[in-house]
N, C-alpha and C positions, 0 to 999 in steps of 0.2 A: 504494500500500500504506500503510495507516494505521500509526501509531506502535506501537499495542498489538500488532498482528500482527507487526511487525518485532521487537519485544522478545521475543515467544514464539519466533520463528525463531532469534533470537540465543541464547536460553537453550538451545534444543535443540542448536544447533551447538556451543556451548561444552561442554555435557555430553557430546556424542558424541566430540569430540576428547579431552577429559580421560579418558573411559573407555577409548578405544582406545589412547592412548599412555601415560597415567599409571598405569593399572591393572596393568601388567606390570612395573613398575620399583620397586625398593626406594627408600624415601624419601631416603636419603643417598647413593645411588649416583651415581658420577661419569658422568653420561649423555653429556656432550660428549666426554670423553676416551675412553669406550667406542667411540663412533661414529668418532672419529678413528682409533683403532687398527684398527677393522674396515675402514675405507676404505683404509688403507695396506696391510694384509694382502691385501685383494682386488685392489689394484693390482699387487702383486708376483705374485700367482697368475695374473693375466692375462698378465703378461710371461713367466712361466714357460710358460704354455700356448702362447704365440706361438713360443717357442724350440722347444718339444717338437714342434709341428706342422710346423716347417720340416724336421725329421728324419723325418717321417712324412707324405709328400706326399699319400698316398691318404686321409688322415684329415682331419677338420674339427672345429671347435669345436661344442659342443652345449649352449650355455646354462650353467646353474649348478644346484647342489643345495645345500640348507641344511646347515650343520653348526655345532654349538655347541663352543666351545673355552674351557675353564676355565684361565685363566692368572693365577695369583696371585689378587688381589682382583677381577680383570676376568673377567666371564662374557660372552664375545664370541659374537655370532650372525652367522655368516659366510655369504656366498654364494660357494661354491667353484666355480671354473671346471672344466668337464669337456669331454671330447671324445666324438665319436660312437662310437668303438670301445671306450670304457671303459678305455683304457690309461693315460691321464694321471693322475698324482698329484703335486700340488704339494709340493716339498721344503720349503717354508717352514713347512708345518704338521707338528706332531708326529704320530706314528702314533696311530690312534684310541684304543687302549688304553694308550698310554704316558703316564705321569705327567709333567706339564710342570714342568721345573726352574725355580727362581726366576731363574736366569741368562737363561732365554729371555725372561721378562718384561722384564728389564733391556735385552736386545738390542732388543726391540720398541720400548721407550721411547727407545732411542738413535736410532731412525729419526726420531722426532719431534724430539728434542733437537738432532740434528745435521742437520736438514733445511736449515738455512741455509748449510751448507758441503758442497760436492760431494765434497771429499776425505774429510771425516769420514763422509759418507753411504756412500761406497765402502768405507771401513774397516768400518762396521757391517754391510754386506752380506757382506763377507768373513767376518766373525766369526760370521755366521749359518750358515756352512758350506754354502752353496748350491753344488752340484756343477757349476758352469758355468765356462767360460773367462772371462778378463778382459773380452773383448769382449762376451760375453753378459751378464755382470754389469753392465757399463756400460749396456747397453740397458735392463735392469731399473731401474738407477739413474736413467736419463733419464725413464722412465715415472713413477717416484716423484717426481722433481723437478717434472715437469709437473703432477702431481696436487697436490703441495704448493703450487706457485705458484698454481694455480687456487683453492685455499682462501684464499689471501691477496689475490688481485687481482680476482676476478670481481665483476661488478656484483650487488648484493643486491636482493631485493624491497623495495619501499617499506613494505609493511604485513606485519607478522609477528605470528602469534598468540602464540608463546612462544619465548624464548631460554633454553637451559640453559647455564650458564657454570660452568667448573671451573678450579681452579688446582692444578697438580701440582708438588710441591716435589722438586727433584733437585739433582745436582751435575754440572758440566761441566769437563772437563779442557781447559785453555787455556794454551799456552806453558809446559808442564810444571807448571802449578799447577792445583789443584782449586778451583773457585769455585762457591758456591751460586747456584742459578738457579731460576726458576719458569716452568713452561709453562702458558699460559692458553689454554683451548679453549672454543669457542663453537659450539653446535649450535642450529639454528632449525627451527621448524615454521611454514610460512606458511599463509595462509588456505585455499588449495586442498589442504592436508594434505601438502605435500611436506616431507620431512625431510632435512636436509643439514647438513654442517659449514660454518659461515660463516667460520671463521678459527681460526688458532692462532698464538701469539706466545710467544717465548722471551726473557725479560728476566733479567739478572743480579740477584742479591739475593733477598730474600724477597717474599712477596705484599704488594702495596701499593696504596693508593687511587690514587696517581698512575699506576701501570701500568694499572689498570682504566680510568682515564680515557683513556689512550692507546688501549686496546682499543676502547672505545665510540666514540671519535673516528674511528678507522679504519672501523668499521662504518657510521657516519653518512656519512663521505666516499664510501663505496662504494654509497650509495643508500638505506640504511635510514632511515626517517622515523618510523614508528609501531610500537610494540610493546605488546601488551596485558599480557603477563606476563614477568618475568624470574625464573628459579628458580636459586638459588645456595646455597652453604653460609653459615655465620654469620660471615663475615669482617666485622670491625667497621666498616670504611670503605665497605662496599658500598652501603648506603642513600644516603649523601651523594653517592657517585659517580653513582648512577643518577639522583638528583634533579637533579644539576647538568646532565646532558645529555639525559635522557629523563624529564622531570618528571611526565608523566602516566602513566607506566608503573607497574603493580603489581609489587611485589617480594615474593617468598615464599621461605621458607627450606627448604622440602622439598616434594616432590611431593604428599605426603599433605595438608599444610597448604594447598598451592596448590589442590588439588581442592575441599577443604571450603570454603575462602574464596570460590572462584568461585561455588559453590552459594549461599552466604550473600549474596554481593554481587549476583548477577544473578538471584536468585529461587529458588523451590523446584525440586526435581528434576522434570524433565519426561520423559515416555516418549520413547525414542529412535526416530528415523525416518531411514532411509538418505538421504532427500533433503534433510535439514535443512541440512547444510553447503552444498549446492549453492544452496539458497534464500538462505542468508546471504551467499554470495559474490555472487549475482546482484542482491540487493536491499539487503543490509545494510551494504556497505562505506562508502557515503556517510554513513549514520547512525552507523557505528562510529567515524568520525573525530572525532565530537564527544565520544565517551566515552573514546577512547584518549588 
């Protein structure tokens, strides 16, 4: 395949991914934190369904159905666990027509913030008011811990199309004292278009360049080598942190700017074709390493 053809395939692939994933999100939306909360809620719902089905042995799981949940500034798109007989309803979700109280958002965030502590995580689950025994709550807690550990420990793909990175400022109670803290979340989309949470990190203090360097170092140690784009807010130390560890990576401040810059950088808009990404994956990866 000649270089000109490869470039055309790459342009189509980039345009296709940008349209699919960036077109539905607000420019300043905390994409990574959204996905992290969705993953945690879906893990709890799976645990709830397991417990429910144990008390209904003639019933079985039956996949998932989509539901949107507006929780404060977070608009979550969830895959809700369901059963074959249509009897199961996860208690972690508010009723469909019920307005979500701000305290509910705080409790959801506590699952992320307290993920490093089993005792604190158990307390957060109790405060969510799930109508289960201590043993059953512990099973849900174990599922959550397994998922949270997976975010922090699993091997990452070498080549990633885009990373969305967020910092969420909060407070943590420790030894009867309230300390400022920051939760760092990372979501990635790899070349085969798989979207997943790559990690989350809780550090005391405010957002800092040194903490972002710790985050990037962890991602690299877990296998990440090449990233085309990183999308973040306008934290002042972000550019230098990216250049220090991922010097060939593009950095954009919003999804809108990201999309437009990609078009300017990689050429004019091309008509979309469903096979373009597959072609890019099959033929473009070696060539892309020179550009990334």
